[in-house]
C-alpha positions in Angstrom: 0.0 0.0 0.0 1.4 3.4 -1.0 1.6 5.8 2.0 1.1 9.5 1.6 2.0 12.1 4.2 0.9 15.7 4.2 2.8 18.3 6.2 2.4 22.1 6.4 5.6 22.5 8.3 9.3 21.9 7.7 10.1 18.4 8.9 13.5 18.0 7.2 15.1 16.5 10.3 12.5 13.7 10.2 12.5 13.0 6.5 15.0 10.1 6.5 13.3 8.4 9.4 9.8 8.9 7.8 11.1 7.4 4.5 12.6 4.5 6.4 9.3 4.0 8.2 7.6 3.6 4.8 6.3 7.0 3.6 6.2 6.8 -0.2 4.8 10.2 -1.1 5.1 13.6 0.7 2.5 16.1 -0.1 3.9 19.6 0.6 2.2 22.8 -0.5 5.3 24.8 0.4 8.2 22.8 -1.0 10.5 25.9 -1.1 10.6 25.9 2.7 13.1 23.0 2.4 13.9 24.3 -0.3 12.9 22.3 -3.4 16.5 21.9 -4.4 17.1 19.9 -1.2 14.0 17.7 -1.8 15.1 16.9 -5.3 18.8 16.2 -4.6 18.5 14.4 -1.3 15.3 12.5 -1.5 13.8 12.2 -5.0 15.5 8.9 -5.6 13.6 7.4 -2.7 10.2 9.1 -2.5 7.8 11.2 -4.6 6.8 14.8 -3.8 3.3 15.7 -4.6 3.2 19.5 -4.6 2.3 22.7 -6.5 4.8 25.5 -7.1 5.2 26.9 -3.6 2.0 28.6 -2.3 3.8 30.9 0.2 7.0 32.0 -1.4 6.3 31.9 -5.1 2.7 32.0 -6.2 1.6 34.9 -4.0 4.2 37.2 -5.6 2.0 37.5 -8.7 5.3 37.9 -10.6 4.7 36.0 -13.8 8.4 35.8 -14.7 9.3 34.5 -11.3 6.4 32.0 -11.1 7.2 30.6 -14.6 11.0 30.4 -13.9 10.4 28.6 -10.6 8.0 26.1 -12.3 10.6 25.4 -14.9 13.3 25.1 -12.3 11.2 22.5 -10.4 10.8 20.5 -13.7 14.5 20.6 -14.3 15.5 19.7 -10.7 13.3 16.7 -10.5 14.1 15.5 -14.0 17.8 15.7 -13.1 17.1 13.6 -10.0 15.4 11.0 -12.1 11.8 11.9 -11.2 10.2 12.2 -7.9 7.6 14.9 -8.4 3.9 14.9 -9.2 2.9 18.5 -9.8 -0.5 19.4 -8.4 -2.9 22.4 -8.0 -3.4 23.7 -4.5 -6.7 22.2 -3.3 -7.5 24.7 -0.6 -8.7 27.4 -3.1 -6.3 30.0 -4.4 -8.6 32.8 -3.3 -8.1 31.7 0.3 -4.4 32.3 0.2 -4.3 35.5 -1.8 -3.3 33.9 -5.1 -5.2 34.8 -8.3 -6.0 31.6 -10.2 -4.3 32.9 -13.4 -1.0 33.0 -11.4 -1.3 29.3 -10.8 -2.2 28.8 -14.4 1.2 30.4 -15.4 3.0 27.7 -13.4 0.7 24.9 -14.7 1.4 25.9 -18.4 5.1 25.8 -17.9 4.9 22.4 -16.1 2.7 20.9 -18.9 5.1 22.2 -21.6 8.1 20.8 -19.8 6.8 17.5 -18.6 8.4 14.3 -19.8 5.8 12.2 -21.7 
């Protein structure tokens, strides 16, 4: 049975133990708290990350260039690590976190254009 774990906080110090305990997928809405580079380089060969582009540090900026570049960077980071990322939309409603839906669409478009098929 695949085991998913959601966390809203930074639990880096527990990650190796959680993976050893059997967590297969981590669902983080704020992957840049780790940051994403660490998730990809240290753990993507052992688990999968199910996350949007960061909902606190990236999407709320409303900066199209930054959002698109970060989405592309996430694609490249996880591709270089051999996988380990399932991109997702934030399920809590973008209006609830001060993000306009079109800002998330910018990230989504870049991810779709740069996904391995």
